[in-house]
C-alpha positions as CSV (number, residue, x, y, z in Angstrom):
1,M,103.9,-103.0,-60.0
2,I,102.1,-106.1,-58.3
3,Q,99.0,-105.5,-56.4
4,R,97.9,-107.8,-53.6
5,I,94.3,-109.2,-53.5
6,N,93.2,-110.1,-50.7
7,F,90.8,-113.0,-51.1
8,I,88.8,-112.4,-47.6
9,Q,86.5,-110.0,-47.7
10,K,86.5,-108.2,-44.1
11,E,82.8,-107.4,-43.3
12,G,82.6,-104.4,-41.1
13,L,81.2,-104.4,-37.3
14,Q,77.6,-104.5,-37.9
15,I,75.3,-104.1,-35.1
16,T,71.4,-104.2,-35.4
17,Y,69.1,-103.3,-33.1
18,G,68.5,-106.6,-32.2
19,T,71.7,-106.9,-31.4
20,L,71.4,-104.4,-28.9
21,L,68.5,-105.2,-27.7
22,W,69.9,-109.0,-26.6
23,G,73.5,-107.0,-24.8
24,L,70.7,-104.7,-23.0
25,G,68.7,-107.4,-21.9
26,G,71.7,-109.3,-20.7
27,V,73.1,-106.1,-18.6
28,V,69.3,-105.4,-17.6
29,F,68.9,-109.4,-16.0
30,T,72.5,-109.3,-14.5
31,C,71.8,-106.5,-12.6
32,L,68.4,-107.5,-11.8
33,A,70.2,-111.3,-10.9
34,I,72.4,-109.4,-8.1
35,Q,70.3,-107.3,-6.8
36,G,68.6,-110.0,-6.0
37,I,70.9,-111.8,-4.5
38,V,72.2,-108.9,-2.3
39,L,68.5,-108.4,-1.3
40,L,68.2,-112.4,0.6
41,A,71.7,-112.0,1.9
42,H,70.7,-108.8,3.8
43,Y,67.5,-110.7,4.8
44,R,69.1,-113.8,6.0
45,T,71.7,-110.9,7.8
46,K,68.5,-109.3,9.3
47,S,67.3,-113.2,10.3
48,Q,70.4,-114.1,12.0
49,F,70.4,-110.8,13.8
50,K,67.0,-111.2,15.5
51,L,68.3,-114.6,17.0
52,F,71.0,-113.7,18.1
53,N,69.6,-110.9,19.7
54,E,66.8,-113.0,21.1
55,E,69.3,-115.3,22.5
56,I,71.6,-112.5,24.0
57,K,68.2,-111.5,26.0
58,K,67.2,-114.8,27.0
59,L,71.5,-115.0,28.5
60,K,71.0,-111.8,30.0
61,A,68.0,-112.6,31.9
62,E,69.5,-116.1,32.5
63,R,72.3,-114.2,34.2
64,E,70.1,-111.9,36.1
65,Q,68.5,-114.6,37.8
66,L,71.6,-116.8,38.8
67,L,72.8,-113.3,40.1
68,S,70.2,-113.3,41.6
69,R,69.6,-116.0,43.2
70,D,73.8,-116.4,44.5
71,E,72.6,-113.1,46.4
72,V,69.6,-114.9,47.9
73,V,72.4,-117.2,49.0
74,Q,75.5,-115.9,50.7
75,G,77.2,-118.6,52.5
76,S,77.4,-121.6,50.1
77,G,77.6,-122.0,46.4
78,P,80.6,-122.1,44.3
79,S,81.0,-119.4,43.7
80,F,81.2,-118.3,47.2
81,V,84.1,-120.1,47.6
82,L,85.8,-119.1,44.9
83,R,85.1,-115.6,46.2
84,K,86.2,-116.7,50.2
85,I,89.7,-118.7,48.5
86,L,90.3,-115.9,46.3
87,E,89.8,-112.8,49.3
88,E,92.7,-115.4,51.8
89,E,95.1,-115.0,48.9
90,P,98.1,-112.7,49.1
91,E,98.3,-110.3,46.7
92,W,101.0,-111.5,44.3
93,S,102.7,-109.0,42.2
94,T,103.1,-106.7,45.3
95,L,104.4,-109.5,47.0
96,L,106.8,-110.7,44.2
97,A,107.6,-106.7,44.2
98,S,108.4,-106.1,47.1
99,V,111.0,-109.3,47.3
100,A,112.4,-107.5,44.1
101,R,113.0,-104.4,45.9
102,A,115.0,-106.4,48.8
103,L,117.5,-107.6,46.9
104,P,120.6,-106.6,47.0
105,P,123.2,-105.8,43.8
106,N,124.7,-109.3,44.9
107,V,122.2,-111.7,44.9
108,W,120.0,-113.6,42.5
109,L,117.5,-115.8,43.0
110,V,117.0,-119.3,41.1
111,S,113.8,-120.6,42.5
112,F,110.6,-119.1,44.2
113,K,108.3,-121.5,45.7
114,T,105.4,-121.6,47.3
115,A,104.0,-123.8,50.2
116,A,101.1,-124.9,52.1
117,K,102.3,-124.6,55.8
118,Q,100.2,-126.0,59.1
119,D,100.6,-123.2,61.3
120,A,97.4,-121.8,62.2
121,R,98.7,-118.2,61.9
122,S,99.4,-118.4,58.1
123,K,99.1,-120.9,55.2
124,R,101.2,-120.3,52.9
125,G,105.4,-119.8,52.8
126,I,107.3,-119.4,50.3
127,I,111.2,-121.4,49.4
128,V,113.9,-119.5,48.1
129,N,116.8,-120.7,46.6
130,G,119.5,-118.5,44.9
131,T,123.2,-117.6,45.2
132,A,125.2,-114.8,46.5
133,K,128.5,-113.7,46.4
134,T,129.3,-112.4,49.7
135,P,127.7,-113.6,53.2
136,A,127.2,-109.8,53.7
137,A,125.1,-109.3,51.0
138,L,123.0,-113.1,51.7
139,A,122.2,-111.6,55.5
140,S,121.6,-108.3,54.0
141,F,118.6,-109.9,51.3
142,L,117.6,-111.6,54.8
143,N,117.1,-108.7,57.0
144,A,114.8,-107.3,54.2
145,L,112.9,-109.6,54.2
146,E,112.4,-109.9,57.7
147,E,111.7,-105.7,57.9
148,N,108.9,-106.4,54.6
149,P,105.6,-106.5,56.0
150,Y,104.6,-109.5,53.4
151,F,106.7,-112.1,55.7
152,E,107.5,-113.6,58.9
153,K,109.4,-116.1,60.3
154,V,112.6,-115.6,58.1
155,V,114.8,-119.0,58.5
156,L,117.7,-119.5,55.9
157,T,117.4,-123.2,55.8
158,S,120.8,-124.1,53.9
159,S,124.4,-122.1,52.9
160,K,127.2,-124.3,51.4
161,E,130.1,-122.3,49.5
162,E,131.0,-123.3,45.9
163,I,133.8,-121.7,43.9
164,G,133.6,-118.5,45.6
165,V,129.4,-118.0,45.6
166,F,127.1,-119.0,48.4
167,N,124.0,-121.1,47.2
168,F,121.7,-120.7,49.7
169,S,117.6,-121.8,50.9
170,A,115.8,-120.2,53.1
171,S,112.1,-120.5,53.6
172,C,109.4,-117.6,55.4
173,D,105.9,-117.3,56.3
174,I,103.4,-115.2,54.0
175,T,101.4,-112.7,56.6
176,P,97.2,-113.5,56.1
177,K,95.7,-110.8,54.2
178,R,95.0,-108.2,56.2
179,K,91.0,-107.3,55.7
180,S,90.3,-102.9,54.6
């Protein structure tokens, strides 16, 4: 029988106290380095947090100062002008919802445009373009607009029959916003 001969000798893993000491030292050094990095990041974040809080305090103080100055001068400034413009504007959401409720099933709106009016009573008007299946449906829509509290002076400006439908354009004034 032939036996194999191995000329390379295997040495078993020899762990000495020196190897253990070096490994333990490496693990301790790595842990300390990670802890140091975490502490540095914590202190940096803490200082940035303080800076941001100081900036917030400054901005709040400036806001309060501007608001108190605005209360003193009620009749001037950009905030007063903006507030006045917003008070004069109609409530568009309720206005559009009322137009949608006024639409009969056989009338479709193509465009809805606001226009400035020269009239002293109402500063804005709307121009509505659309299509109606029948003249009765168009008349029903115009009557519903006239009965709507948001509109006055409803006028059919043009109407033309094309291919069995009526294309129309109507204009009306928006009633001024009522003070509560």
